[in-house]
Backbone as JSON, one array per atom type, in Angstrom:
{
  "sequence": "MLEYDFKESIGYSVAMAYRALRKALDAKLGHYGITFSQWQVLAGLALEGEISQVKLAELIGVEGPTLVRILDRMEQKGWIKRKVSSRDRRQKLITPTKKVEVVWKKMTECAHEVRSGAVKRISSKDVATLRKLLEKIRENLNEQYETENHE",
  "N": [[0.84, -1.19, 0.0], [0.27, 2.39, 0.08], [3.03, 4.08, 1.23], [4.85, 6.29, 3.34], [7.18, 8.3, 5.07], [5.79, 10.08, 7.02], [5.96, 11.01, 9.68], [8.56, 11.8, 9.9], [8.79, 13.78, 8.1], [9.58, 17.0, 7.2], [8.32, 18.71, 5.43], [5.63, 17.82, 5.52], [5.0, 18.39, 8.19], [5.32, 21.2, 8.23], [3.39, 21.9, 6.32], [1.02, 21.0, 7.56], [1.01, 22.6, 9.84], [0.79, 25.11, 8.61], [-1.76, 24.82, 7.45], [-3.35, 24.66, 9.75], [-2.86, 27.2, 10.87], [-3.88, 28.82, 8.83], [-6.58, 28.0, 8.8], [-7.4, 28.82, 11.36], [-6.99, 31.62, 11.18], [-8.68, 32.24, 9.06], [-11.14, 31.63, 10.23], [-11.25, 33.58, 12.28], [-11.16, 35.97, 10.74], [-13.47, 35.63, 9.29], [-15.54, 36.34, 10.99], [-15.8, 39.0, 10.51], [-16.54, 39.22, 7.93], [-14.49, 38.95, 6.15], [-12.23, 37.43, 3.89], [-9.72, 34.81, 3.8], [-8.23, 34.93, 1.48], [-8.45, 37.62, 0.77], [-7.05, 38.69, 2.88], [-4.51, 37.67, 2.24], [-3.94, 39.09, -0.13], [-3.86, 41.78, 0.79], [-1.85, 41.53, 2.68], [0.28, 40.92, 1.0], [0.45, 43.37, -0.35], [1.13, 44.98, 1.81], [3.65, 44.01, 2.37], [5.08, 44.42, -0.06], [4.3, 46.85, -1.18], [3.04, 48.93, -3.85], [2.26, 46.75, -6.48], [2.58, 44.58, -9.3], [-0.13, 42.84, -10.88], [0.5, 40.29, -11.79], [2.89, 39.68, -10.39], [1.88, 39.78, -7.8], [0.07, 37.63, -7.81], [1.9, 35.54, -8.06], [3.35, 35.9, -5.68], [1.45, 35.37, -3.64], [0.66, 32.88, -4.35], [-1.46, 32.08, -6.11], [-3.5, 31.4, -9.0], [-3.68, 33.49, -11.92], [-6.42, 34.07, -12.96], [-7.94, 33.45, -10.68], [-6.99, 35.34, -8.85], [-7.89, 37.66, -10.11], [-10.67, 37.56, -9.72], [-10.77, 37.82, -6.91], [-9.61, 40.36, -6.61], [-11.48, 41.89, -8.02], [-13.71, 41.82, -6.28], [-12.58, 43.09, -4.06], [-11.99, 45.57, -5.1], [-14.54, 46.5, -5.67], [-15.4, 46.89, -3.06], [-13.9, 49.02, -2.46], [-11.35, 48.76, -1.47], [-8.95, 48.39, -2.81], [-7.02, 49.72, -5.6], [-6.71, 49.45, -9.11], [-4.43, 50.1, -11.63], [-3.16, 51.0, -14.85], [0.16, 50.31, -15.74], [2.62, 52.8, -16.22], [4.94, 52.22, -17.5], [4.54, 49.8, -18.84], [1.9, 49.08, -20.65], [0.43, 46.75, -20.66], [0.55, 45.78, -18.18], [-0.97, 45.63, -14.98], [-1.15, 47.52, -12.06], [-1.42, 47.16, -8.56], [-2.75, 48.78, -5.74], [-3.32, 49.57, -2.28], [-6.17, 51.28, -0.85], [-7.11, 54.25, 1.02], [-9.47, 53.67, 2.31], [-9.32, 51.02, 3.1], [-7.81, 50.91, 5.35], [-9.0, 50.8, 7.95], [-10.17, 48.27, 7.87], [-7.87, 46.74, 7.49], [-6.6, 47.15, 9.92], [-8.28, 45.68, 11.62], [-7.87, 43.16, 10.49], [-5.14, 42.73, 11.06], [-5.26, 42.65, 13.82], [-6.69, 40.27, 14.17], [-4.81, 38.5, 13.06], [-2.7, 38.78, 14.88], [-3.91, 37.72, 17.18], [-4.25, 35.04, 16.39], [-1.57, 34.34, 15.96], [-0.59, 34.6, 18.59], [-2.02, 32.56, 19.85], [-0.99, 30.39, 18.47], [1.66, 30.19, 19.34], [1.56, 29.88, 22.04], [2.7, 28.57, 25.1], [5.2, 28.1, 24.06], [8.53, 28.97, 24.14], [9.97, 32.28, 23.77], [12.52, 32.19, 22.75], [12.55, 29.69, 21.45], [10.62, 30.19, 19.5], [11.93, 32.18, 18.02], [14.09, 30.65, 17.11], [12.72, 28.79, 15.55], [11.73, 30.5, 13.51], [14.19, 31.25, 12.32], [15.1, 28.74, 11.44], [13.09, 27.99, 9.61], [13.42, 30.01, 7.72], [15.99, 29.35, 6.82], [15.49, 26.85, 5.66], [13.81, 27.7, 3.57], [15.66, 29.3, 2.12], [17.55, 27.3, 1.41], [15.96, 25.64, -0.26], [15.22, 27.46, -2.25], [17.75, 28.05, -3.35], [18.43, 25.48, -4.3], [16.38, 25.09, -6.19], [16.9, 27.21, -7.96], [19.45, 26.48, -8.86], [18.94, 23.98, -10.09], [17.28, 24.81, -12.17], [18.92, 26.32, -13.75], [20.8, 24.79, -14.89]],
  "CA": [[0.0, 0.0, 0.0], [0.99, 3.66, 0.04], [3.84, 4.31, 2.43], [5.7, 7.47, 3.36], [7.61, 8.57, 6.45], [5.19, 11.36, 7.4], [6.42, 11.46, 11.0], [9.9, 12.36, 9.72], [8.73, 14.74, 7.0], [9.51, 18.42, 7.52], [7.3, 19.28, 4.55], [4.32, 17.48, 6.04], [4.81, 19.15, 9.43], [5.13, 22.61, 7.87], [2.1, 22.01, 5.63], [-0.07, 20.85, 8.54], [1.02, 23.82, 10.68], [0.24, 26.17, 7.77], [-3.21, 24.59, 7.33], [-3.96, 25.02, 11.03], [-2.8, 28.66, 10.97], [-4.82, 29.37, 7.84], [-7.94, 27.71, 9.26], [-7.66, 29.69, 12.52], [-7.09, 33.0, 10.72], [-9.89, 32.31, 8.25], [-12.27, 31.66, 11.17], [-11.27, 34.91, 12.92], [-11.52, 36.97, 9.74], [-14.84, 35.37, 8.87], [-16.45, 37.08, 11.87], [-15.9, 40.36, 9.99], [-16.87, 39.15, 6.51], [-13.23, 39.05, 5.41], [-11.72, 36.11, 3.52], [-8.28, 34.61, 3.89], [-7.65, 35.4, 0.21], [-8.33, 39.08, 0.87], [-5.92, 38.9, 3.8], [-3.27, 37.43, 1.49], [-3.71, 40.21, -1.06], [-3.44, 42.97, 1.54], [-0.53, 41.23, 3.27], [1.24, 41.1, -0.1], [0.61, 44.81, -0.57], [1.84, 45.51, 2.97], [5.05, 43.59, 2.21], [5.73, 44.88, -1.29], [3.83, 48.14, -1.69], [2.4, 48.77, -5.15], [2.8, 45.55, -7.11], [1.82, 44.16, -10.49], [-1.08, 41.75, -10.65], [1.23, 39.04, -12.05], [3.79, 39.43, -9.25], [1.05, 39.52, -6.63], [-0.42, 36.25, -7.95], [3.03, 34.67, -7.75], [3.69, 36.08, -4.27], [0.49, 34.72, -2.75], [0.49, 31.5, -4.78], [-2.74, 31.79, -6.76], [-3.52, 31.57, -10.45], [-4.13, 34.8, -12.36], [-7.88, 34.24, -12.99], [-8.42, 33.43, -9.29], [-6.66, 36.63, -8.27], [-8.75, 38.67, -10.72], [-11.97, 37.53, -9.02], [-10.55, 38.38, -5.57], [-9.38, 41.8, -6.77], [-12.75, 42.49, -8.41], [-14.51, 42.02, -5.06], [-11.91, 44.06, -3.21], [-12.14, 46.87, -5.76], [-15.94, 46.89, -5.44], [-15.49, 47.36, -1.68], [-13.09, 50.23, -2.34], [-10.15, 48.45, -0.7], [-7.76, 48.46, -3.68], [-7.14, 50.36, -6.91], [-5.9, 48.88, -10.18], [-4.13, 51.08, -12.67], [-2.25, 50.53, -15.89], [1.53, 50.76, -15.54], [3.09, 53.79, -17.2], [6.07, 51.61, -18.22], [4.08, 48.69, -19.66], [0.44, 49.21, -20.65], [-0.18, 45.44, -20.46], [0.69, 45.46, -16.76], [-1.84, 46.33, -14.03], [-0.55, 47.7, -10.74], [-2.4, 47.11, -7.48], [-2.41, 49.55, -4.55], [-4.42, 49.68, -1.32], [-6.77, 52.62, -0.71], [-7.29, 54.72, 2.4], [-10.67, 53.04, 2.86], [-9.03, 49.68, 3.63], [-6.99, 50.99, 6.57], [-9.78, 50.32, 9.11], [-10.29, 46.82, 7.69], [-6.53, 46.19, 7.69], [-6.36, 47.16, 11.37], [-9.02, 44.53, 12.16], [-7.18, 41.96, 10.0], [-3.89, 42.51, 11.8], [-5.64, 42.23, 15.17], [-7.01, 38.85, 14.05], [-3.55, 37.78, 12.83], [-1.95, 38.76, 16.14], [-4.57, 36.76, 18.06], [-3.91, 33.69, 15.92], [-0.15, 34.14, 16.24], [-0.45, 34.38, 20.03], [-2.51, 31.21, 20.14], [-0.1, 29.4, 17.85], [2.94, 30.07, 20.03], [1.41, 29.75, 23.49], [3.5, 27.48, 25.7], [6.48, 27.97, 23.36], [9.38, 30.09, 24.59], [10.36, 33.27, 22.76], [13.76, 31.69, 22.15], [12.19, 28.62, 20.51], [9.93, 30.83, 18.37], [12.98, 32.82, 17.21], [14.82, 29.56, 16.46], [11.85, 28.27, 14.5], [11.77, 31.45, 12.39], [15.5, 31.13, 11.65], [15.16, 27.45, 10.75], [12.2, 28.04, 8.44], [14.09, 30.87, 6.74], [17.09, 28.57, 6.25], [14.87, 25.86, 4.77], [13.4, 28.43, 2.38], [16.88, 29.64, 1.37], [18.09, 26.06, 0.84], [15.11, 25.19, -1.35], [15.34, 28.44, -3.34], [19.05, 27.8, -3.98], [18.33, 24.22, -5.03], [15.49, 25.32, -7.32], [17.61, 28.06, -8.91], [20.54, 25.69, -9.42], [18.35, 22.98, -10.98], [16.68, 25.46, -13.34], [19.94, 27.02, -14.52], [21.8, 23.83, -15.39]],
  "C": [[0.87, 1.24, 0.0], [1.74, 3.88, 1.34], [4.68, 5.56, 2.25], [6.02, 7.76, 4.81], [7.11, 9.94, 6.93], [5.7, 11.88, 8.73], [7.81, 12.09, 10.93], [9.92, 13.51, 8.71], [8.59, 16.18, 7.5], [8.4, 19.07, 6.7], [5.9, 19.02, 5.07], [4.03, 18.3, 7.3], [4.55, 20.62, 9.15], [3.76, 22.8, 7.22], [0.94, 21.91, 6.61], [-0.14, 22.05, 9.48], [0.42, 24.98, 9.89], [-1.28, 26.03, 7.67], [-3.92, 25.0, 8.61], [-3.97, 26.53, 11.22], [-3.82, 29.3, 10.04], [-6.27, 29.19, 8.3], [-8.31, 28.63, 10.42], [-7.85, 31.13, 12.09], [-8.36, 33.19, 9.9], [-11.13, 32.4, 9.15], [-12.38, 33.03, 11.84], [-11.72, 35.99, 11.94], [-12.98, 36.85, 9.32], [-15.87, 36.1, 9.72], [-16.7, 38.5, 11.35], [-16.21, 40.38, 8.49], [-15.65, 39.3, 5.62], [-12.75, 37.64, 5.09], [-10.21, 36.04, 3.68], [-7.59, 35.11, 2.62], [-7.48, 36.92, 0.2], [-7.19, 39.45, 1.81], [-4.6, 38.74, 3.04], [-2.94, 38.59, 0.56], [-3.18, 41.42, -0.3], [-2.1, 42.75, 2.23], [0.56, 41.38, 2.21], [1.51, 42.56, -0.38], [1.37, 45.46, 0.59], [3.33, 45.18, 2.86], [5.76, 44.31, 1.07], [5.38, 46.31, -1.7], [3.12, 47.9, -3.01], [3.07, 47.63, -5.89], [1.94, 45.19, -8.32], [0.93, 42.97, -10.13], [-0.38, 40.41, -10.82], [2.13, 38.7, -10.87], [3.01, 39.13, -7.98], [0.52, 38.09, -6.66], [0.68, 35.27, -7.57], [3.36, 34.72, -6.25], [2.74, 35.31, -3.35], [0.12, 33.31, -3.2], [-0.89, 31.16, -5.32], [-2.61, 32.01, -8.26], [-4.09, 32.94, -10.79], [-5.64, 34.99, -12.35], [-8.51, 34.25, -11.57], [-8.18, 34.78, -8.64], [-7.58, 37.72, -8.83], [-10.1, 38.73, -10.01], [-11.85, 38.13, -7.61], [-10.42, 39.89, -5.66], [-10.66, 42.52, -7.18], [-13.59, 42.8, -7.18], [-13.89, 43.09, -4.17], [-12.03, 45.48, -3.79], [-13.57, 47.39, -5.57], [-16.14, 47.44, -4.02], [-14.69, 48.65, -1.45], [-11.79, 50.02, -1.59], [-8.86, 48.58, -1.51], [-8.09, 49.26, -4.92], [-6.25, 49.58, -7.87], [-5.67, 49.99, -11.19], [-3.14, 50.47, -13.64], [-0.87, 51.13, -15.62], [1.93, 51.76, -16.62], [4.26, 53.23, -18.03], [5.65, 50.51, -19.19], [2.56, 48.65, -19.59], [-0.27, 47.87, -20.46], [-0.22, 45.08, -18.97], [-0.26, 46.3, -15.89], [-1.15, 46.35, -12.68], [-1.66, 47.79, -9.7], [-1.88, 47.93, -6.31], [-3.6, 49.54, -3.59], [-4.94, 51.12, -1.29], [-6.81, 53.0, 0.77], [-8.44, 53.99, 3.08], [-10.37, 51.71, 3.53], [-8.27, 49.73, 4.96], [-7.72, 50.49, 7.81], [-9.9, 48.8, 9.06], [-8.94, 46.15, 7.97], [-6.2, 46.14, 9.19], [-7.05, 45.96, 12.01], [-8.32, 43.23, 11.74], [-5.91, 41.68, 10.81], [-4.17, 42.13, 13.25], [-5.95, 40.73, 15.17], [-5.71, 38.03, 13.9], [-2.72, 37.7, 14.11], [-2.57, 37.79, 17.14], [-4.21, 35.33, 17.68], [-2.45, 33.38, 16.22], [0.07, 33.83, 17.72], [-0.91, 32.97, 20.42], [-1.58, 30.13, 19.61], [1.17, 29.16, 18.67], [2.81, 29.98, 21.56], [2.14, 28.49, 23.96], [4.76, 27.17, 24.9], [7.31, 29.19, 23.75], [9.7, 31.03, 23.44], [11.61, 32.81, 22.03], [13.45, 30.6, 21.11], [11.47, 29.18, 19.29], [10.95, 31.49, 17.44], [13.78, 31.76, 16.45], [14.0, 28.98, 15.32], [11.86, 29.19, 13.28], [13.07, 31.32, 11.6], [15.58, 29.83, 10.86], [14.28, 27.44, 9.5], [12.8, 28.91, 7.34], [15.22, 30.11, 6.05], [16.57, 27.51, 5.29], [14.46, 26.53, 3.46], [14.6, 28.79, 1.5], [17.45, 28.41, 0.68], [17.29, 25.62, -0.38], [15.17, 26.16, -2.53], [16.66, 28.26, -4.08], [19.0, 26.55, -4.84], [17.5, 24.4, -6.29], [16.2, 26.14, -8.4], [18.73, 27.3, -9.61], [20.01, 24.69, -10.45], [17.81, 23.6, -12.26], [17.7, 26.23, -14.19], [21.02, 26.06, -15.05], [21.47, 23.37, -16.78]]
}
């Protein structure tokens, strides 16, 4: 039958932790009529500032058509603006609006609550170590991916 060493798998552990974090945040945001996808879009904008639709889709890991539907709803709510790039008319740039600031404040409160729950009974030192280890894993995989795709 199907066998795999899930108990030894870092990928499985990270994926299950991510799913639990996402589920918890989605539940908190849901109380305010906000979706996890909308959180991802605004988090991407908070990280990157104005960003192209293509780069935003890549950053948050969704397909272009899926992102378009999310952005349509967010634009209808007045949370984001889309404009054509002055450098490349085929490119659409996404920016948050002033109207979303109140919503973003609520979203970050929800995220902080989930974060606090996720790390309860874990020392600050262990949390810092976890962050460093996850960053190192990401760097290792990015290096491996780049090396494999340039050979």
